KEKOL-138720 format. One record per residue (C-alpha): residue in one letter; x, y, z; residue number from 1. Coordinates in steps of 0.2 Angstrom, whole numbers, plus 5000, padded with zeros to 4 digits. Layout:
N
[r "a"; [X; Y; Z]; NUM]
...
This chain:
321
[r "m"; [5035; 5047; 4963]; 1]
[r "r"; [5039; 5056; 4979]; 2]
[r "c"; [5052; 5049; 4991]; 3]
[r "r"; [5055; 5049; 5010]; 4]
[r "e"; [5069; 5046; 5021]; 5]
[r "l"; [5071; 5028; 5027]; 6]
[r "g"; [5075; 5032; 5045]; 7]
[r "r"; [5093; 5036; 5049]; 8]
[r "s"; [5099; 5026; 5034]; 9]
[r "g"; [5102; 5040; 5023]; 10]
[r "w"; [5092; 5032; 5009]; 11]
[r "s"; [5077; 5039; 5001]; 12]
[r "v"; [5063; 5027; 4997]; 13]
[r "s"; [5048; 5028; 4986]; 14]
[r "e"; [5033; 5032; 4997]; 15]
[r "i"; [5024; 5018; 4988]; 16]
[r "g"; [5034; 5002; 4988]; 17]
[r "y"; [5030; 4985; 4981]; 18]
[r "g"; [5023; 4971; 4991]; 19]
[r "a"; [5028; 4955; 4983]; 20]
[r "w"; [5019; 4942; 4993]; 21]
[r "g"; [5006; 4939; 4980]; 22]
[r "i"; [5017; 4937; 4965]; 23]
[r "g"; [5024; 4921; 4972]; 24]
[r "e"; [5007; 4914; 4973]; 25]
[r "s"; [5011; 4906; 4990]; 26]
[r "a"; [4994; 4909; 4998]; 27]
[r "w"; [4986; 4921; 4985]; 28]
[r "f"; [4979; 4916; 4968]; 29]
[r "g"; [4976; 4925; 4951]; 30]
[r "a"; [4994; 4932; 4947]; 31]
[r "s"; [5004; 4924; 4933]; 32]
[r "e"; [5022; 4925; 4932]; 33]
[r "d"; [5021; 4935; 4916]; 34]
[r "e"; [5009; 4948; 4923]; 35]
[r "s"; [5019; 4949; 4939]; 36]
[r "v"; [5035; 4953; 4929]; 37]
[r "r"; [5025; 4966; 4919]; 38]
[r "a"; [5019; 4974; 4935]; 39]
[r "l"; [5036; 4975; 4943]; 40]
[r "h"; [5043; 4983; 4928]; 41]
[r "r"; [5029; 4995; 4927]; 42]
[r "a"; [5031; 5000; 4945]; 43]
[r "l"; [5049; 5003; 4943]; 44]
[r "d"; [5046; 5013; 4927]; 45]
[r "l"; [5034; 5024; 4938]; 46]
[r "g"; [5047; 5027; 4952]; 47]
[r "v"; [5045; 5013; 4964]; 48]
[r "n"; [5062; 5009; 4971]; 49]
[r "l"; [5058; 4997; 4986]; 50]
[r "i"; [5052; 4979; 4984]; 51]
[r "d"; [5048; 4969; 4999]; 52]
[r "t"; [5048; 4949; 4997]; 53]
[r "a"; [5052; 4935; 5009]; 54]
[r "r"; [5059; 4918; 5009]; 55]
[r "g"; [5042; 4911; 5013]; 56]
[r "y"; [5033; 4919; 4998]; 57]
[r "g"; [5034; 4905; 4986]; 58]
[r "e"; [5043; 4910; 4970]; 59]
[r "s"; [5043; 4928; 4974]; 60]
[r "e"; [5062; 4930; 4978]; 61]
[r "r"; [5066; 4922; 4961]; 62]
[r "i"; [5054; 4933; 4951]; 63]
[r "v"; [5060; 4949; 4961]; 64]
[r "g"; [5078; 4944; 4957]; 65]
[r "r"; [5075; 4942; 4939]; 66]
[r "v"; [5067; 4959; 4937]; 67]
[r "v"; [5081; 4967; 4947]; 68]
[r "r"; [5094; 4959; 4937]; 69]
[r "e"; [5085; 4964; 4921]; 70]
[r "r"; [5086; 4982; 4927]; 71]
[r "a"; [5105; 4982; 4930]; 72]
[r "g"; [5110; 5000; 4934]; 73]
[r "d"; [5094; 5006; 4942]; 74]
[r "e"; [5094; 5010; 4960]; 75]
[r "i"; [5082; 4997; 4967]; 76]
[r "l"; [5081; 4992; 4985]; 77]
[r "v"; [5076; 4974; 4989]; 78]
[r "a"; [5070; 4968; 5006]; 79]
[r "t"; [5068; 4950; 5011]; 80]
[r "k"; [5063; 4941; 5027]; 81]
[r "v"; [5071; 4926; 5037]; 82]
[r "p"; [5057; 4914; 5043]; 83]
[r "p"; [5059; 4908; 5061]; 84]
[r "l"; [5067; 4891; 5064]; 85]
[r "n"; [5052; 4885; 5075]; 86]
[r "r"; [5040; 4891; 5061]; 87]
[r "l"; [5029; 4899; 5075]; 88]
[r "w"; [5019; 4915; 5069]; 89]
[r "p"; [5017; 4926; 5078]; 90]
[r "a"; [5032; 4924; 5090]; 91]
[r "p"; [5024; 4918; 5107]; 92]
[r "d"; [5030; 4923; 5124]; 93]
[r "g"; [5043; 4913; 5133]; 94]
[r "v"; [5053; 4907; 5118]; 95]
[r "h"; [5072; 4910; 5118]; 96]
[r "p"; [5078; 4919; 5102]; 97]
[r "g"; [5089; 4904; 5099]; 98]
[r "q"; [5074; 4894; 5095]; 99]
[r "a"; [5068; 4906; 5082]; 100]
[r "f"; [5084; 4914; 5075]; 101]
[r "p"; [5100; 4906; 5079]; 102]
[r "g"; [5115; 4912; 5070]; 103]
[r "e"; [5115; 4897; 5058]; 104]
[r "r"; [5097; 4899; 5053]; 105]
[r "i"; [5099; 4917; 5049]; 106]
[r "r"; [5114; 4914; 5038]; 107]
[r "d"; [5107; 4899; 5030]; 108]
[r "s"; [5091; 4907; 5025]; 109]
[r "l"; [5100; 4922; 5018]; 110]
[r "e"; [5111; 4911; 5008]; 111]
[r "t"; [5096; 4902; 5001]; 112]
[r "s"; [5087; 4919; 4997]; 113]
[r "l"; [5103; 4925; 4988]; 114]
[r "r"; [5104; 4909; 4977]; 115]
[r "a"; [5085; 4910; 4973]; 116]
[r "s"; [5086; 4928; 4968]; 117]
[r "g"; [5102; 4928; 4959]; 118]
[r "l"; [5107; 4944; 4969]; 119]
[r "d"; [5124; 4946; 4978]; 120]
[r "h"; [5116; 4955; 4993]; 121]
[r "f"; [5100; 4962; 5000]; 122]
[r "d"; [5097; 4979; 5006]; 123]
[r "v"; [5086; 4975; 5020]; 124]
[r "v"; [5084; 4958; 5029]; 125]
[r "q"; [5071; 4957; 5041]; 126]
[r "f"; [5066; 4943; 5054]; 127]
[r "h"; [5048; 4938; 5049]; 128]
[r "v"; [5042; 4938; 5067]; 129]
[r "w"; [5048; 4947; 5083]; 130]
[r "s"; [5047; 4947; 5102]; 131]
[r "d"; [5054; 4961; 5112]; 132]
[r "e"; [5059; 4948; 5125]; 133]
[r "w"; [5074; 4945; 5113]; 134]
[r "v"; [5082; 4962; 5115]; 135]
[r "g"; [5100; 4959; 5122]; 136]
[r "r"; [5098; 4939; 5121]; 137]
[r "g"; [5104; 4926; 5109]; 138]
[r "e"; [5117; 4927; 5095]; 139]
[r "w"; [5106; 4935; 5082]; 140]
[r "l"; [5113; 4953; 5083]; 141]
[r "e"; [5131; 4946; 5081]; 142]
[r "t"; [5126; 4937; 5066]; 143]
[r "v"; [5117; 4952; 5058]; 144]
[r "e"; [5132; 4963; 5061]; 145]
[r "d"; [5144; 4950; 5053]; 146]
[r "l"; [5133; 4949; 5038]; 147]
[r "k"; [5133; 4968; 5037]; 148]
[r "r"; [5152; 4968; 5037]; 149]
[r "e"; [5152; 4954; 5024]; 150]
[r "g"; [5142; 4965; 5013]; 151]
[r "k"; [5128; 4952; 5011]; 152]
[r "i"; [5115; 4964; 5020]; 153]
[r "r"; [5115; 4983; 5022]; 154]
[r "l"; [5100; 4986; 5034]; 155]
[r "f"; [5093; 4975; 5048]; 156]
[r "g"; [5074; 4975; 5051]; 157]
[r "v"; [5060; 4966; 5059]; 158]
[r "s"; [5042; 4962; 5053]; 159]
[r "v"; [5032; 4966; 5069]; 160]
[r "n"; [5019; 4953; 5075]; 161]
[r "d"; [5002; 4956; 5067]; 162]
[r "h"; [4992; 4967; 5078]; 163]
[r "e"; [5006; 4969; 5092]; 164]
[r "p"; [5015; 4985; 5087]; 165]
[r "d"; [5021; 4988; 5105]; 166]
[r "n"; [5030; 4972; 5104]; 167]
[r "a"; [5044; 4981; 5095]; 168]
[r "v"; [5046; 4997; 5104]; 169]
[r "r"; [5060; 4991; 5116]; 170]
[r "l"; [5069; 4985; 5100]; 171]
[r "v"; [5067; 5002; 5092]; 172]
[r "r"; [5074; 5011; 5107]; 173]
[r "s"; [5089; 4999; 5108]; 174]
[r "g"; [5096; 5007; 5093]; 175]
[r "t"; [5100; 4990; 5085]; 176]
[r "v"; [5087; 4990; 5071]; 177]
[r "d"; [5086; 5000; 5055]; 178]
[r "t"; [5068; 4997; 5050]; 179]
[r "v"; [5052; 4990; 5056]; 180]
[r "q"; [5038; 4983; 5046]; 181]
[r "v"; [5021; 4984; 5053]; 182]
[r "i"; [5002; 4983; 5050]; 183]
[r "y"; [4994; 5000; 5050]; 184]
[r "n"; [4978; 5005; 5042]; 185]
[r "i"; [4961; 5013; 5046]; 186]
[r "f"; [4955; 4998; 5056]; 187]
[r "d"; [4972; 4995; 5065]; 188]
[r "q"; [4978; 5012; 5071]; 189]
[r "a"; [4987; 5006; 5086]; 190]
[r "p"; [5005; 5009; 5079]; 191]
[r "a"; [5002; 5027; 5080]; 192]
[r "e"; [5001; 5027; 5099]; 193]
[r "n"; [5018; 5021; 5103]; 194]
[r "l"; [5028; 5013; 5089]; 195]
[r "l"; [5028; 5026; 5076]; 196]
[r "p"; [5033; 5040; 5088]; 197]
[r "a"; [5047; 5029; 5094]; 198]
[r "c"; [5053; 5026; 5076]; 199]
[r "a"; [5053; 5045; 5073]; 200]
[r "e"; [5062; 5048; 5089]; 201]
[r "h"; [5076; 5035; 5086]; 202]
[r "g"; [5078; 5036; 5067]; 203]
[r "v"; [5070; 5019; 5062]; 204]
[r "g"; [5062; 5017; 5045]; 205]
[r "v"; [5044; 5012; 5045]; 206]
[r "i"; [5038; 5000; 5031]; 207]
[r "v"; [5019; 4998; 5032]; 208]
[r "r"; [5010; 4982; 5026]; 209]
[r "v"; [4992; 4978; 5025]; 210]
[r "a"; [4987; 4996; 5022]; 211]
[r "l"; [4972; 4990; 5012]; 212]
[r "d"; [4967; 4976; 5026]; 213]
[r "e"; [4971; 4962; 5013]; 214]
[r "g"; [4957; 4970; 5002]; 215]
[r "g"; [4945; 4974; 5016]; 216]
[r "l"; [4948; 4993; 5013]; 217]
[r "t"; [4946; 4992; 4994]; 218]
[r "g"; [4927; 4994; 4994]; 219]
[r "r"; [4926; 4977; 4985]; 220]
[r "i"; [4924; 4965; 4999]; 221]
[r "t"; [4905; 4962; 5002]; 222]
[r "a"; [4894; 4950; 5011]; 223]
[r "g"; [4896; 4932; 5003]; 224]
[r "a"; [4913; 4935; 4995]; 225]
[r "t"; [4922; 4919; 4991]; 226]
[r "f"; [4939; 4915; 4985]; 227]
[r "p"; [4948; 4900; 4977]; 228]
[r "e"; [4951; 4885; 4987]; 229]
[r "g"; [4968; 4887; 4996]; 230]
[r "d"; [4968; 4906; 4994]; 231]
[r "f"; [4974; 4915; 5011]; 232]
[r "r"; [4959; 4926; 5010]; 233]
[r "n"; [4947; 4912; 5014]; 234]
[r "r"; [4954; 4911; 5031]; 235]
[r "y"; [4956; 4931; 5033]; 236]
[r "f"; [4938; 4934; 5028]; 237]
[r "r"; [4931; 4918; 5036]; 238]
[r "d"; [4913; 4917; 5044]; 239]
[r "d"; [4903; 4933; 5043]; 240]
[r "r"; [4918; 4945; 5042]; 241]
[r "p"; [4915; 4950; 5023]; 242]
[r "a"; [4898; 4956; 5029]; 243]
[r "q"; [4906; 4965; 5044]; 244]
[r "v"; [4919; 4973; 5032]; 245]
[r "e"; [4905; 4979; 5020]; 246]
[r "r"; [4896; 4987; 5034]; 247]
[r "r"; [4911; 4996; 5042]; 248]
[r "v"; [4917; 5002; 5025]; 249]
[r "a"; [4900; 5009; 5021]; 250]
[r "a"; [4900; 5019; 5037]; 251]
[r "i"; [4917; 5026; 5033]; 252]
[r "c"; [4911; 5031; 5016]; 253]
[r "a"; [4896; 5039; 5023]; 254]
[r "d"; [4906; 5049; 5036]; 255]
[r "l"; [4918; 5055; 5023]; 256]
[r "g"; [4906; 5058; 5009]; 257]
[r "i"; [4915; 5047; 4997]; 258]
[r "g"; [4911; 5032; 4986]; 259]
[r "a"; [4916; 5014; 4988]; 260]
[r "d"; [4927; 5017; 4973]; 261]
[r "d"; [4937; 5030; 4983]; 262]
[r "m"; [4940; 5018; 4998]; 263]
[r "a"; [4957; 5011; 4992]; 264]
[r "e"; [4964; 5028; 4988]; 265]
[r "t"; [4958; 5034; 5005]; 266]
[r "a"; [4966; 5020; 5014]; 267]
[r "l"; [4983; 5023; 5007]; 268]
[r "r"; [4982; 5041; 5009]; 269]
[r "f"; [4978; 5038; 5028]; 270]
[r "v"; [4994; 5028; 5030]; 271]
[r "l"; [5005; 5041; 5020]; 272]
[r "s"; [4997; 5055; 5031]; 273]
[r "h"; [5008; 5050; 5046]; 274]
[r "p"; [5025; 5058; 5045]; 275]
[r "a"; [5034; 5043; 5053]; 276]
[r "v"; [5029; 5032; 5038]; 277]
[r "s"; [5044; 5029; 5026]; 278]
[r "t"; [5034; 5019; 5013]; 279]
[r "v"; [5019; 5008; 5011]; 280]
[r "i"; [5020; 4992; 5002]; 281]
[r "p"; [5003; 4987; 4995]; 282]
[r "g"; [5002; 4970; 4985]; 283]
[r "m"; [5002; 4974; 4967]; 284]
[r "r"; [4999; 4959; 4956]; 285]
[r "s"; [4994; 4968; 4940]; 286]
[r "v"; [4999; 4983; 4930]; 287]
[r "r"; [4982; 4991; 4933]; 288]
[r "n"; [4985; 4990; 4952]; 289]
[r "v"; [5002; 4997; 4950]; 290]
[r "e"; [4996; 5012; 4940]; 291]
[r "r"; [4982; 5015; 4952]; 292]
[r "n"; [4992; 5015; 4968]; 293]
[r "t"; [5008; 5024; 4962]; 294]
[r "g"; [4997; 5038; 4956]; 295]
[r "l"; [4993; 5042; 4974]; 296]
[r "s"; [5011; 5048; 4977]; 297]
[r "d"; [5006; 5067; 4974]; 298]
[r "g"; [5009; 5074; 4991]; 299]
[r "r"; [4991; 5076; 4996]; 300]
[r "p"; [4988; 5069; 5014]; 301]
[r "l"; [4971; 5068; 5021]; 302]
[r "t"; [4965; 5083; 5030]; 303]
[r "d"; [4965; 5085; 5049]; 304]
[r "e"; [4946; 5084; 5049]; 305]
[r "q"; [4946; 5068; 5038]; 306]
[r "l"; [4959; 5060; 5050]; 307]
[r "a"; [4949; 5064; 5065]; 308]
[r "t"; [4934; 5056; 5057]; 309]
[r "l"; [4944; 5040; 5053]; 310]
[r "a"; [4950; 5039; 5071]; 311]
[r "g"; [4932; 5034; 5076]; 312]
[r "h"; [4933; 5019; 5064]; 313]
[r "r"; [4946; 5009; 5073]; 314]
[r "w"; [4941; 4991; 5073]; 315]
[r "q"; [4951; 4981; 5087]; 316]
[r "r"; [4951; 4963; 5081]; 317]
[r "n"; [4964; 4950; 5076]; 318]
[r "f"; [4959; 4940; 5060]; 319]
[r "y"; [4972; 4927; 5065]; 320]
[r "g"; [4964; 4921; 5081]; 321]
């Protein structure tokens, strides 16, 4: 497993991290706890050293904490997230930071996460939404700094609103954030315009989520695709979007001269080809997924020609309405 610098933190993180949303079965189906534990252990065996979870991911924090405690002595970084008090995703304009992240909310959420996981600290604590209107306002920064001094968190980050990468550029430039987590993939390439260069300039670590477009860039979403009742993907791939995804993926494969089975690998290599990216955290709910994804950490980025071709496959849309 190859590692990269996590911004100015001085930490080296595996370029393939572990996205632990699905293992909590908060909005995805098909992952038993036993299989999730096996997948986590296998990922750590293969060199993964960053696990990303959240207070809102069902049982994920508990399962992650269990595995980390079973690996006592291993250097494992765990990132979690504080949900906004007002429960608004994404953060709308005109909301005072005290409505989303008052100091008491940040502290209470963190203490709940520590109890759920059985850990004594988190390496990265992220706000689960963000608005650049909050820079320099509210008590959130004072609380974050207090928690750092207390040793309960080591780094502070934000999870950037879906499809709004420029809504964290001001924060990055302020010097008050250590990491940003952002959607970046073949369809949504907007972060490369302003956010990723700003992170590189200011030493902010970049954690990429949704690199596979929630499965859309795996080559396995086709017209008529269905998912179990209550599964998040029923909303994400609603209406005729599976058919749209199938057509767009077929066009990518044709332009690159690859097969649909190569699509997931290409999508992850696309993300890792950007030098500002610290790590990508695909969801991995099975040992098979772990072994497939970690095998891509081999130092082979896409060629300039391939990247130029993929630049023509941007798809500006917001699945969340």
